[in-house]
N, C-alpha and C positions, 0 to 999 in steps of 0.2 A: 387487638384481642386483650393485650395487657391492660389497656385503659378500661375496657368493658369489665374485665375481671376486678379491677380496683373499685369500679362503681358498684358492682354487685356485692363485693365484700363490704364496702362502706354501707350500702343499703341494708345488707343482712345484719351488720353490727348495730345499726340504728334500730332496726325492727326488734332485735333481741333485747336491746336496752329498754325500748318502750314496753316490751312485754314484762321485763323484770320490774320496772317501775309500777306497772299496772298490778302485777302480782303482789308487790309490797303494799300498794294502796289497799287492795282487797284484804290482805292479811291484817292491816291496821283496823279494818272494820270489824273483823272477827276478834282479834286480840291485839290491842295496841302495844301491850308489853312484849309480845312476840315480834311485832314490827320493829320496835325500838331495839330489841336485842339483836335482830338480824342486821340492822343498819350499823349499830355500834361494833358488832363483831367484824363486819366487813372493813370498817375504818381501822380497827385494831390490827387486823391481818395485813392491811395495806401498809400501815405504819411500821409493823414489824418487818415486812418485806423490804421496805425502804432501808431500814437499818441493816439488814443482812446484805443487801446489794452494795450499799455504800461502804460497809465495813470490809467486805471482801475485795472491793475495788480500790481501797485506799492506797495500796502500793503503786498503783498505776496513774494516780491523779495528781496534777498540779492544782486543779480546781477543787479546793476543800469546802466549797459551798455544800455540795451534796453530802460529804462526810459529816459536816457539822449538823445539817438538817437530819441526816440519818440517825446520828446519836441522840439528837433531841427527840426524834420520833419514838425511840425506844421508851423513854421516860413519859412522853405524852401518852403512848399506848398503855403504859402501866396505870396512869391516872384514869384513862378512859375505861380500863377494865374495872377499876374500883367503882367508877361512875355507873357502869352497866350493872354490876352486882348490887349496887346500892339503890337502884331505881325502884320507885314505889311499886310494890307488888311482888318483887323478887324474893323477899323474905330472908335475905342473906344476913343483913345487919339488923340489930334491934330497932333502930330508928326507922320506922316505916313511912315517915313523911317525905315530901318531895324536897325538903331543904337539904338533906345530906347529899343526894344525887346532884342537886344544882350546885352546891358548894364544890364538889369534886369536878363537875363540868367546868365551872368558872376557873378553878385553879389550873386545869388542863389547858384551857384556852389561853390563859395568861402565859403559861410556859411555852405554848406553841407560838404565840404572836411575838414574844420577845426573842425567841430563837430565830424566827424568820427575819426579824429586823436586824439581828446581829450577823446572820450567816453571810450576807454579801461582802462583809469586810474581810472574809477569809478567802476570797477569790485571789489565787496567786500568792497567798501568805502561808507561812508555816502554822500548823495547828497542833497544839500539844494535846493529843488524844486523852492521855491519862488525866490531865488537868480538867478537861471538859467533862469527862465522865464523873470525876469526883465532884465537880461543881453542880452538875445536874442531879447527882445522887443526893447531895446535901440539900439542895432546894426541894426536891421531891419528898425527902424525909421530913423536912420542916413543915411542908404543907400537910402531909398525912398526920403528923403529930398535932398540928394546930387544929385539925378537924376532929380526929378521933380521940386524942388523949387530953390535950389542953382545952379543947372546945372554945378557942378564941377566934376562930375564923368567922367573919361577919355573916349574919343571916342573909340568905339570898332568896328564900321562898317561904311564904306564909300560906298555909292551907286556908282556902276560902277567899283570901285577898290577892294572891298571886305574887308576882315578883316584887322584891324590895327595891328601893331606890339605888342601893349599892350594886345590886345585880344589873339593873338597867344601865346605869352609868358605866359600869365596868364593861358591858358589851360595846358601848360607844368607844371607850378607850381602846379596847382590843381591836375594834374595826379600824381606828386610826393607826394603830401600830402595824396592822397588816397592810393598810394602804401605803404607809411609809416603806414597808418591806417591798411592796410592789414597785414603788418609784425607784428604789435602790437597785432592784433587779433589772429594771429597764435601762438604767445607766450602764449596767455591766452585762448587757445581753450578748455581747460578742464573745463572751467566755463560754457560751452554750451552743449546742446544735440548735438551729432555728426551731425545729419541731419541739425539742425539749423545752426551750424557753417559752414558747407559746403555751404549752401545757402547764408549765409552772405558773405562768401568769394567770391562766384560767383557774388553777387551783386557788390562788390567792384571792381572786375576785369572788369566786363562789364562796370562799370562807368568809369574806366580809358580808356577803348577802345572807349567809346562814346566821351570822352573829346578829345582824339587824333584825332578822325574822324572829329571833329568840328573845326579843326585848318586850313582847306584848302579849304573851300567853298568860292565862289565869290558872289553867289546870295543866298538869304535866301530860295530860292525855288530849288536850284540845288541838284545834286545827293548825294554829300558828306554830305550835311545837312540832307538829308533823311536817309543816312546810320547811321549818328550819332543819329538820333531820334529813329531808329529801335533798336540800341544797348541800348539806354536809356530805351526803352520799355521793352527789355529783362531784364535789370537790375532791373526795377521796379517789373517785374514778380517774379524775384528771391527774392526780399524783401517781396513781397506778400506771397510767399510760406513759407519764413522763419518765419514771424511774424503773419500775418493776418490769413492764413489758419491754422497754428499750434496753434495760440491763440484761434481760434473759433472752429475748428473741433477737435483738440487734445490739449485742454488747459493745461493738466497736464505737457506737455513738457516744458512750460514756468512757469506756476504758481507753479508747484511742483518741479521745478528743484532744488531750494535751499533746499527744504525739503529732497529730495533724497540725495543730497550732504551731508547735515547735518546728515542724518541717517548713511551714510557710515563713516563719521568722528566719530560719536558717537560710532559706532561699534568698530572702531579701538581703541578709547579711553577707551571703556569699557574693552576690552581685556587687555590693558596696566594697567588699574586701578585694575583689578582683580589680575593680577600678583603682582602689588604693594601691594595690600591688603594682599595677601598671605605672602609676605615678612614681612609686618608689624605684621601679626598674629604670624609668627614664632619668630620675634624679641620680641613681647610681651610675648610669652610663655617663652622664655629664660630669659627675665627680671623678669618675675614672679617667676621663679625657683630661680634666683639669690636673688631676694628680700626675698623669703621664707627662703633661707639659711641664709642670712644676719640677718633677723629678729630673726631667731632661735638662732644664735650666740649672737646677742645683748641681747636677753632675758636671755640666760644662764649667760652672763657676768653680767648683771644687777642684776639677782637673787643672783649670787655669791657675788657681792659687797655688797648688802644689808644684806645678811646673815652674812658676816664677820663683817660689821659695827654694826649690832644690837647684835650679839652674843659675840663679843670680846671687843667692846669699853668699856663697863662698867667694866668687870673684869680687863682689863688692867689698867684702872684708879685706881681701888682698889689696884692693885699690887704696883703701883707707890706710892700711899699714905701709904700703909703698910711698904714699904721700908724706907720711911722717918721716920716713927715711930720707927721701929726696930733699926735704926741707933743710937738712943739715949738711948735705954733701954736694949739691949741684954747683956748677961753675957759672951759672947764669947770674945776671945782676940780681942783687938781693930782692929788690922790690918786685921785679918781674916774676921771679921765682915764687915769691910769696903769693902774688896774685894768682898765678897758675895753680899752685898747689891748693890755694883756698877754693878755687873753682872746682878742682877735682874732688876735694874733700866734701864740699857742699853737695855736689852731684851724687857722690857715693852715699852720703848720709841720707839724702832725700830718697834715693833708690832703696836704701835699706829700710827707710820708714814705710815705703810702699809694700815691701816684702813683709815687714812685721804686721802691717795692717791686713794684708791678705791672709796671713797665717792666723791672726786673731779672728778675722771674719769666719774663716773655715772652722776654727776651734769652737767659736760660739755657736755656730749652726749645728755642730755635731754633739756638743756636750749637753749634759743635763743641766737644768737651771737650778742652782742651789738658792734657797730662800732662807735667810736668817736675819735677825735684827742687825741693823747697820748703824755704825757711828758716823753719821753724815758729816759731822765737823771734821773728823780725821780724814775722810775720803776727799772732801773739798780741799783741805790743807795739802794733801798729797798732790792733787791736781795743780794747785797754785805753785807748789815747789817745782814741779816739772816745767812750768812756764815762767819761772821767776825772771830769767834773763830777758825773755820776750816782753814781759810786763814792764820791766825797768827800761828797756830800750824804747818802748812805745810811750813811756810815761803815762801808762794807763792807770785809771782810778777804778779799783775793784771794791764793790760794796757787798759785804757778806753778812748774813743774819747772825745774831748772837747765839741763837739756838735753832734747832731743826725739829720738825715733827718726826716721830719715830716711824720708820718704814722697814719693810722687809726686802732684802735683795742680796747682792753679793759684792763685797767691797772692792776687790780688784777690777771687776767688770765696770762698776759704777765710777771708779777712778778714770777709766777710759772715756766714759760718757761725759763727765764733767770736763776732762781735758779737751775733748773735741769742741764742746759748746763754748768753753771759756776761750780757747785758742781762736776760734772763728770770731767771737765777739771782739777780742782785742785786735785781731788782724784786720777785720772789716768794719770796725767802729769808726767814730769820728776822730778828729784830731784836736786835742788828745782824746783817746778812747775813754769812755765812761761806761763801765759794766756793772750791772746790778744783779745779784743772785737772790733768789727768794723761794719760798715754799708756801703752800696752802693745803690745809687738811680739809678735804671735801666731805660733804655729808654721805656720799656713797661709799665711804671706807677707803678711798684712794687718796694718796698724797701727790699733789702737783708741784713739781720743781721747775724753776725757770731761770733763764739767763737773758737779760734785756740789755741791748746795746744802743748806742746813739748814732749808728751808722745810717747810710742812705736808704736801707731797706732792701727787700727782695722783690723782683718783678713778679706780678701776679701769675703770668703765664708759666713761670718757671718753678713755682712752689711745689707742684706735684712731682717734680724730678729731683728735689733736694736730697731725698734719702735713698736714691737709686745708685748702686755702685757705678763709678765713672760717669755719673750723670752730670749735666750742666748745673753749676752751682746757682746761677741766676742772680748774683749780687748786682747792685747798681752802684758804681760801674763793675764790670767783670773783674774777678780776682786776678792778681798777677802770679799767684802760685796756688798749689793745692791739686790733689789728684782725685778727689771725689769719693774717697773710701771712708772718711771719718764719720759722716752722717749715716752711711749705710751700716757701719758697725754699731752706731748708736741705736739704730732701728732694731737690728737683730738682738742686741743685748736687752733692750727694754721689753720687747715682745716676749723674749724668753723668760723674763722676770715677771710677766703678767701685767705689763703696762702698755702705754701707747705714747707716741711722739707727735709733735706738731709744731707749727710755726704761725705766729701772728705778726703781720708786717704791714706797714703803710709807707708809701713812697715819701722819703724825706723825713720820716719820724722814727727811724730805727726799726729793729726787729726784736721779737720775743720768741725764743726757742724753748720749748718745754718738753718734759716727759713725766709720766706718772708711774707710781709704784703702789703696791698694796700697803696700807697702813698696818703698823704693829698694834693691833687692837688692845693688847695687854698693857701698852704703855702710853698711847696717845690720849690727849685730852679732847675737849670739844672742838668742833670745826672752827677754822679761822685762819687768817693770814699771819704768818710769822714775821715780825718786824725785822728790818734789816739795819745794819750798822756799818759804818766805814771801818 
């Protein structure tokens, strides 16, 4: 039933349209002036209606195409009204020839074509309504002044001869402009309801046909002029169907178009967002698990460090003190007593070093990392002073740069880093040990410091355990002493200061241990390697 009703309605509308066209044709036979006035008045009413609909719907639209066209239609309708009143035989203006009406017609068509060509660029873009109205008002005023006051608008029609070349070529230019507007509208068709887009396209095509028909008449009352006005009437009807009928009878098609489009886009974004949220939840779960594991390990290590510190520090101090007292008063043979006490003292000192290392490791892990300009020469000198006896005993050669790149860090902590690196290099270097210290300012804004020894190197399979607390040191051959805390302390300190640690080693060719720090950008020069000196 609904399908039959739609067919009947469509057939009825077609019959009524045919009767209207027939009536207008019969009217033209009796009075062409009346025919022309009726057609023009219909197009003016349609244009004014488009303006009213677009203006009142502007608050609801993201699609500013219709608003731009609507504002343009107001000024086009104004020029068309002047054209209708100036038509030959109306007697409104002193110039009773066909030139005045044709000039106004051509000016109106140029304004219409240019507006249709520009309108697609405002789909989804902001439209400054006040600026557009001012621009159209200025252009319309100039046209009217050029025709009525200054009389500089080119002639478009000569009585007895017909259209001028300017008028004919202008119609072709206008047709090309409207065809360009049609092509742009096609590329942006998804911004419209399908029915509205088809009607707007029909309006543009019929407008082009009307312009072409109006390139060949000789009299403003002849047959081609009438054909052109009939096509213009059909074009206005298509515009009426696209905007006015849709805007009044089915307002959701215009007013809710942007809302429907936004809903579709939001639905797509919602699906993508949900997928992204699921990924984030999974990542959060894994991070939480890793954090729990890390927190557990940190808690165990901290508890162990504090236990060792509190339980062993005081007894070890007593052992050292007792050893010093026994050395002066024991009845044992002097040499034997000296050996025994030396072993006690060495053991106590080594145990004390372990405790100090654990305390330092715990302190570094908990403390904030101070970053300030560091005098690396002083820091390295302090580390060498700590190890002066060891360096002399081992007859080690230590090569130190004359100057250092400026870096950011914390002096007391970096003294521990250099002490550990330098101590290991002397302890596990060749015989005699040869140790070289150096630094390089990298292009990425970091300074790379290193200690190179001439020892046997580090086994490849053990390098990933070097910086683990109590891990295997991996030297070739294995060390005779050491508790595995030094390099783990180095790792914690350097990472706290924003750098990284590493080792480069080749069996039989020594090892290079390095760490990086942020460069002091206010003081450092161009990247390069700082030369070393003995």
